[in-house]
Every structure is written in structure tokens, then in C-alpha cells.
N, C-alpha and C positions, 0 to 999 in steps of 0.2 A: 510792656504789653504790646503784642504784635498788632499792627494796624490791619484793618480790613481792606480788601482789594478795592472796594468802592471808594473808601476814604482816600487811598493813595491816588486813584485816578482823578478824583475831584481836585485833590491838592496839586496835581500836575497840570490841571486845566484840560485834561483829556476828555472829560465828560462833564455834563451839568447835573445839578441836583435832580432836575426833572427827569433826565434820562436814567439816572440811577433808580429813582422811585418807580419809573415805568418798568425797568428791568426786574426789580425786586417783586413787583406785582405779577409780572409774567412768569417769574420763576416758580410761583406757587402752584402753577398748573403744569409745570414741566419738570422732568428729571435731568436738569442741566445745571452746570455751575454758572455762577453769575457772569463770569467772563464770557462764556459761550453765548449767554443770552444777550449781552451787550453787543457782541459781534453780529449775531443774527438780526438784531434790531437796527444795525447800521450805525450805532452810537460811536463805535471806534473800530480799530482793526486788530488783527492777530498780533502784529508786532508790538503794538502799544500795550496790549493786555499782558504779553509775556515779559515785556520790560518791567511792568509793574509787579508781576509775580516774582521776578528776580529780586526786585527791591524788597518785597514782602518777606521772601525767604532769606534775604541777606546773602544772595549768591550773585556772581558776576553775570552779565548779559552778553551774549554773542550772537551776531546775525551772520549766518553762513550763506546768505543768498549770493549766488554767483561765485562763491569761494570754495576752494578745496584745501583742506588741512594738509600739513606736511606728511609725505608718505612714510617717513621714518616713525611717525606716531601712529598713523592709521594701520600700518602693517602689524602693529602689536596686537590688534584685535581681528579675528577672522570674520568673514562675512556672516556666517550663521549667528555668532554671538552678537555682532553689531546690530543685526536686524532683530534678533531675539530680545535684546535689552533696549533697542531703540536708542543707541548711544554711539558717539563717535569721538575719539581723542582729537583735540584741536590745538593744544599748546602744552608746554612744559615750563614749570617755574619752580626753581629751587628743589629739583629732584621730584616734584609732584606732577603727575600727569593730570591735566585739566580735560574733563570729558563733558561734551555737550549733550544735554537731554532736554526734552520739551516739558517735562512735568517736575516741579519741585519735590513732589512726593517720591520721586525716583531715588531719594536718598537711601532707600532700603537696598538698592543694588550696589552701593558703594563698596561693600565687602566683596561682592562677586567680581566687580570690576578690578578691585585691588588684587585679587587672586589671579585673574586672567592677565592683567598687565604686569604682574609681579612687582608691585611697588605701590606707594601711596597715591591716592586719587582724590581729586576734589571736583565738584560739579559746576557747570555753568548752564544757564538757561538759554534755550534757543527756540524761536518760533517753530511749531511743528512742520509747516510746509517747507521751510528752508532746511530743516533738519533732514526730512525725508529726501529732499532733492540732493543734499550733500551725501547721504548714505548711498543713493543710487549712483551718483557720479563716481564714488570711491569703490563701492562693493558690488555694484550691479543691482538688478531687481531682487526682491526677496526670494530666498530659496534657490537662487541661481549662482550668485557670486559674480565678481568683477569680470574677469576674462576666463571663460571656462577652459579654454585650451591651456592657458598658463597655469591655472589652479590644478589641472589634472596632473601636471608634473610635480607640483609641490605636495599634493596628496595630504597625508596626515601630519606633515611637518608643521603646518600652521594651525592644526587643530588645538583648541584651547586645552590647557592642562586638566581642568576639571572635567571637560568632555572626555578626554582620554581616560581619566580615572573611572568615570561611570561606565564607559565602554568596556574597560578592562574588568570591572566588576561583573558585568553581564557575561563576558566571555568566560571568566573563571567559574562563575556560578553554573553556567550551562555545562562546562567541562566536568564539574564535580557532581552533576545531576541534581543540583539544588532546586528546591521548590520555592524558596523564599530568600530574599536578601533583607537583612535587618541592619539599619544604620542608626546607631544610638549614641547621643552625645552624653558625655560625663564631664566632670569638673575640669579635667585637663587633657581629654582626648576624645576622639570620635571612634567608636568601635564598630567594625563591620563584621557581621556573622552571616553564615549561610546555613540554611536548614537542609540537611542531607539525610535521606531515609528517616525523617521524623525527628532527628536530633540536631541541635545547633552546634556549629563549629566556628571558632574564632578564625576569621580570614585575615584581618588587618586592623591596625590602629593608626590613626592619623592625628596630626596636631589639631587642637580644638579650633585654631584659626581657620581651618579649612571648612568647618561645619557650615557656615552661612553660605559660602559659594556652592558647596555641594548640594545643599537642600534647595537653594534657589534654582539651580539648573534642573533638578529633578521636578520641582514644582512647575516650572515653565514648560518643560517637556510634557507634563501630565495635564496641562491646561488649568493649573490651579492658581490661586491668588497669592503671589509672593509677598504682598504687603500684609496679608492676614496671618498672624502668628499666634493668635489666641484661641482659635477654634480648630477642631479636627476637620480635615478635608480628605476627600476621596477622588481619585482621578485614574487615568488610563494612558498607557504609552504603548505604541506599537514599535517594536525594536527587532532588528535582525542580529543574532549573535550565534556563533558556532555553526553557521549555515542553516539556522532555523529561524522561522518567523515566530516571534514571541508576542503574546498579548500580556502586557504587564499591568497588573492592578496595583495602584499606589494608594497607600493609606498613610496620612500624616497626622501625628498626634503631638500636641504641645506637652512637654514635660518640664520638670524643674530646671533642667540644664539646657533647654532648647527643644526644637522639634525633632521627634523620632519618626523615622520612615520605615515602613515595611513594604517591600515590593514582591508580590506573588507572581511567579513566572509560569505562565500557562502556555505550554507548547501544544498547539491544536492537534498536530499530527501524532506526536509521541504518545499522547494520552488516549487516543482512539484505538483501543485494543479489543481483541476478540473475547468472546465469552470464555473460550478455552484458556486464555492467558490470564484470567483473573485469579486463578489459584484454587478453584473449587475442586472438591473431591468428585469422583465419578457419580456417586449417588446424589450429591447436591446439584451437580451440573444437569443430570438427567431430570431431576425435579424442577429445576429452574426453567429448562427448555420447555417442559410440559406446561408450566404455569403461563409463560409468556406467549405460548401458542394458542391460548384460549381466546375465544372471540370477544369476551367482555368480562367485566369485573374490575376490581381495583387491587393493585399489588403495591405493597409498601416496602421501602428499604430504609432501615434505621441505623443509627450509629452517631457518634460524636462528630463535630466538625473536623474535617481532614481525614476521615476514615475511608474515603474512596467511594462514597455513595454515588456521586455523579458519574464517576468512571464506570461503575457497574451498570447504571441505567443507560449510559450511552452505548455500552457494549450490547445491551439488550435491543436498543433502538436500531443499531446497525444490523443486527440479525434479522429484525423485522422489516427493514427498509427495502421494499420492493416496489416495482412500478405499479402494482395493483393495490397498494396501500397508501392512504394519506395519513401522514404523521405530523402532528402539531405539538410544539413545546412552548411553555411559558416559564421563563427562568429569571432569576435575579442573582447574578447577571447571566447572560448567555456565555458560557465558558468556552465551548468549542463548536465550530460550525460544521455541520454535516450536510453534504450534498444530497439533495432530494428531500430534505426535511424543512418544514416551515417553522422558524424559531422566532419567538417574540420575547423581548425584554420588558419587565414591568417598569413603570414610571410612576411611582407613588405621588410625585409632585403634581401630576395632572390627573390623578385619580385612576390611573391604569394599573390596578392591583391584580393579584392572582385571580380573585373571584370574578372580576369584571372581564378579564381576558378569557377566562374559562367559559363564561356564559356566551361570549362572542364566538368561541371555538365551535360550540355546538351547532351554530348556524353554518359552519363551514363543512359539515358532513365528514369529519375525520373518522378513521378506523382506530387509530392509536393516539392517545394524548399523554404528554408528560407535564405534570405540574411540579415545578422545582421544589416546592416545600409546602406542606399544609401547616399553616400557622394559626388558623382561627376556625371558628365554627362555620362561617359562611363559605369559606373555601372548601372545607371538608364536605359540607352538604352538597355543594355544586359538583364536586368531583365524584361523590358517590352517586348522585343522580345521573351523571354522565355514564358511569359504569353500569347503571341499571337500564340504560336506554340503548344498549348495543355497542358501547365503546370500551376498549381496553385502556385503563387508566393507570399510569405509573406515578408514584410520588414518594416523597421522603418525609419522615418525622424524626424528632430527636428523642429517643428513649434508650435505655440501657440494654434491653433485650427484645427479642421478637414478640413475646406475648404482650409486653407493655405497649406495643404500637396500637393494638386494638383498644386497650383500656385508655390510651391517650385520646383517642377519638371520642370515647365516652366522656372523658373529663372535659372535652371541648363543648359538650352538650349535644352531640349527635345522637339521635335516638338509637337504642340498641338494635332494633330490628333492621335498621338501615345498614349498620355495620355487619351484622350477622348475614344479611342477604348478599352484600356486595363484595366483602373481603375474600380474596382468593388465596392469599399467602403473604408472608412477611419474611424478609431477609435482613438479619442483623449482621453487621460486619465491623471488623477492626483491621488495621494493617500491622503486620509483623515483619521484622527485618529478616532477610534471607541470609543464611550463611554464605560466605564468599566461597564460590566453587573452586577458586584457585588455591586456597590455603586451608580449608576446613580439614580437620583430622579426626579419624575414627579412633576413639579411646574407650577404655573401660568406663562404664557409667559410674558416677559418684554415688555414695550411699544415699545422698539426698535425692538424686534422680531416680534411683531404684525404688525408694520409698514413695515418691510422688507418682511415678508412672506404673507402680506395681510390676516391676520387671524382675526377671530372674537375677540371681547374684552375679552371674558372669556376663550380663548384658553389656553391649557396647553402644555408644552413641557418638554422633559427630559433634565436635566442639570448635569454637572459633580459635584461630591462631593469630592471624594478622599478616598482611603483606602489602606491597605497594599498590596492588589493584584495588584494595579496599581501604586505603589510607590507614593501614595498621589497626583497623577497628575489628576485623574478623567478619564483618557483615557487608554485603553489597546488594542494594535493591530491596524492595518490599513486595509482599503479596498479601492478598486478602485472607482473613480468617473468618469463617462464616457460621452463622447459626440460622437454621431455617425452620419455618413453621407453616405447615399446610393445614387448611381448615377441614375438620371432620364434622360429621353431623352432630355428634355430641357437643362439640365446641360451639357450633352455631346455636344449638338448643340452649346451651348455658347463657349465651348472650340474649336470646329471645326471652328467656324466663327471668333474667336478672340483669340489672344495670351494674351489679357489683363486679368490679374487675377481678377480685380475688376468686370468684367462682369460675371465671373463664380461665384463669391461670391454673387453677386446680384441674380443670378438665384437660388443659393442654398437657400437663404433666402426666396424666394417665394415658394419653394417646401415644401412638408410635410415630406421629407425624411431626414431632418436635425434636430436632437434633441440636444439641447444645454447642455453644462456642468452645467450651472446654474440650469436648470430644474431638472437634475439628482440629484445634491447635495441637492436641496430643498426637493425632495422626501425623501432623506435619513434623513434630519433633522426632517421632519414630522413623519417619522417612529420611531424616537427615536434612530437612529443608530449613528448620529453625531450631531454637534451643529452649530449654526449660526457663531460662531467664526471660525470654520473650513471652512464653506462655503465662508466667506469673505477672508480667506487665499488663497484659490485655484481658486476662480473665479475672473474675471476681473470686474472693475467698469463699470456699464451700463449707457449709456446716457439716457435711458428711466426711470432710477430710480434716481430721483433728490436727494433723501435722502441717497443714498448709501455711498457716500464719508463721510458724516457726521456720518453715522452709523458705518463705519469702525473705525472712531476715537473714537466713544463712546464705542465700544466693547473693544478696546485696553485699554481705560482709565477706564472702569468700574471695580469696585471691584468684587472679586469672590462672586458668589451666595452661600447662605447657608454657609456650612462649607468647601467649595472648597479650597483646598490647592494647591498653585502653587509651 
């Protein structure tokens, strides 16, 4: 059984029983380790405590005060990694590199150090002050490096292998226009996949031995706890790759084979696009511009996660962003920063949620307000009240179609008259892959396409073929497919008269102000922008189309046309 630190110190004669009892009593009111309390009370010193910690952990003790380890060892670790891990190679014994650290719990970084030093590693305990002094003597101050002039010549040659690997991942992902990087451990390999145009593509497989070092580096870069491997963690990295400044959102999830990481790559500049670039038809764009030009009311964008809702709303805000307008946003998280707009990120841990920030917004006299998402009744009611008091409010909800957005507010408990009075319009959207302009080919429409789109027998459509530009997929890039719903008097009346969502949907179907998603995607297929396969992927099965379910099966089972490569 491992001895307690106090017992070891008493056994060494370093402290007395009375000093230990006093430290234990003081520890009850402090968030400090017993060793730190003993030092603060003057019972002993840092060197004695860490000598006892080394004995407790059964690790060797080394004091680097006034000493500099051999350069042949310290050169094995670059400055960034040394300061990042707070570790320094000090000796070599029987082919094993001995690395000094100040915390016995640093055993979790042994795998990382083993990878960085390309060989077996064991730890030694060193007092923190003398360790930091040695690090500064060898590598220079944190984030600077030893001799800047010398390091400038060496450049990337001394960059740790795991750092080079992660940097290469970012470069490749940006080059492939990926939105996410997935790092997934399995029994005998680490799999790296990139999400490109909504689909995952295998990028590389690495030995499973690399997993610990790779995840540790990413977690340190994201400000996460590398010792915590049992709980999910979320963090953020700012990284430059491919000439772009990336805001990387990191999600770490424990799995049966180790921690899986997903990194979402947010390019602040690339995703700030204009309304015209969203992919709306002329009629939808005219309607959208008319809606967002209104002085007040609430406008909702709906769709599943990753369907481009935030991009659409940012495009609207950019259009409205003028010197004579004050625009405020509350988001979770703030994905892209827009000059001239005040943006707030929610902080649930301190009670700064959507509703609370929105209430504060109203005292700031804004013209336009963006609420990242309406998740509950309180947020919905505050947003609606804002829209009724002279503010134009944008927000998102998660529903399958446009009419369901209104009924979702009713389900949250918002009074029907408030929804009917404030709601100006709803835009539902999905993302479809665009045919590659370099290789798409116009061919005779298949019998399936003729039947689905109700085309003449001799109709022609564009099909995917596959080339180097699109990685042989036949598709390159995505654009929005939209369903839009404008509020009519009959629809408002149906909400006034009944809280039944079905009544409202029936009224919407009778009106001419609801343009379906199916209609929009069909137009894009006929224009040669996308394909029937994409149409079937993002639209629902229609009861009025008896062949649709069969068609979906045929599309999935059908072999590629011409030279299409999957």
C-alpha cells in the first residue's frame, strides 16, 4: 500500500506530527495539496516535498538547480513541446531517456514523450522552480525558444513529429475543403477521416501506438485536461493553415478503444458569403430580401444540424449591416466574427443563457437581433416580445419543414396569438452537393428520372462523371436547397383560432405562400446544378408520388452512369 506524503515526511524527520495536523486542518478550507499547504506554512521547502513525492511515486529524484542537461538530450525535444509538457530530458540509461517533470501525475505524458523522443522514456521528479529555471536556460522563455536567430534557420526541422502530423492534417483538410477532421481509435489503428461536402472520406491510418501522443497534443492545444480520459471534453484551437485563419472547435469523446476527436474547421472569411451565393432561386431570394427588410417581427430558419442555417443568417446580417443600424447577436458559440456587429457568446455555467442575454439586449436599443437558437419557452417568449416592440429578430429552430417551425413554438408553450402576431416567415433548408463543373456530362435522362421529374421521353439531364478536381466523386461543393413560408392572413387567423398545429399546416397548404423543398431541388436538377440522387437524399417521400420509394431504391442500387467513379 502506497504511503501518504505526510507519513513519508514524518518518517524522514522533515516535519513534526503537530505541523502535519496543522496543515491537514488548514487544507479543509483551501483547494491545495497537502505539500503546498506545508510549504505555505513554512513547515518545509519545495525541494523536500518533491523528494518525498519521488519516493512516494517510486521515481528517481533530480535537482537541476544551477545545472544544464547535456545538449545531445535536450535537442531531442523542441522548445514548444518542452514548455507545453513542462519536461526536460536529463539523462540516458540503457537506451531509455530519463525526463524530469515536477508532478508525479505527469506519468500520463510518458506516451507522448516516447513518441516525441522516438524511444522509451522514464520519469524523474524535479522541484518546479529548478525545473522552470532549467527549461529557461535550455529553451529560453515560454513561446520564444532558446536563440531566436538560430531557431529561425532550423525552422521546421526540429518540430516534433506529432506536431508535424497535426499540422499536415490541417493543411490537407483545408486543401480538400473539409469541414471536419475525425480521429478515431480502433483495436489496431488510428483512423483519420475528413468530411468533405457532407460525406466522410478516409484520409489516413496510423499505428495505434501513435494515438496517445496525437490526442495529448490536440488536447493541450485546445486547453483541455490531458489527464482526464473518462469524460467528454470540448475546447478550441486557433490555427493557421493553407493561408487561412481557422477557428477549430474540438470535441473529445471516450470510446471503447480510447478517445475519439472531432475537430470542426471554421474559416471565418470563407463562410461569410452573400445572399446571392446561397443558392436561392430568384423568387425565393426576392421573398427573403423583402422579409429581412421589414422593421420588426421574427424570422425563423429551420433545418437539421449542419444544414447551413448559420451561414444563411450571417448572409442576412451582412446585408443589413449598415452604419445606421445596431445589430446584436447571442450565439452558442460565436462561429464567425463580423465587423460592425456586437456578438455575445452564451456562458451557461455562469447563468448567461439565451434568455438572459436577450433581455439585456433590449436595453441596448438594437435594430436587429440574432438569437442563435430558440430552445425553450422563455427564450421564445422574450424573442417574440422583442419582435413586437420594434425589433427585427432572427433565430433558428430544429424542425423538418417550414410550417413545423410555427407549431414547434406552440409545443414550447408560447401562446398562439403571440406566434400569429409576430412571425413574419420561415425558411427551411438543406445542403445538396453540386455537380462538378469540370466533368459533369449531359446525357439522356434515365427512365427513373423521367418518371420522377415528369419529363418528356427525350429529355436530357446532367450526370456525375468524376475527375481529379472532384476526387473522382463527380461532385464539388454544396449549395442550399430551400423551402420558404410567408405568413398570410388566413394562416395567422388559424393560429389565433386554434392552438392545433394541424390546422395551421392545412392553412399553409392552401396558400400560395408555401414553396416546398421538393420544388426547389427539382429546379436545381433541371438546371444541371445537382442530381436526382441528391434530391432523394434531402427530400421526404411524398404520398402523392407512388413510385418515389421504389425510385429511391433504384437510385441506390443503380450502377454509376458512364465513367462515374464512386
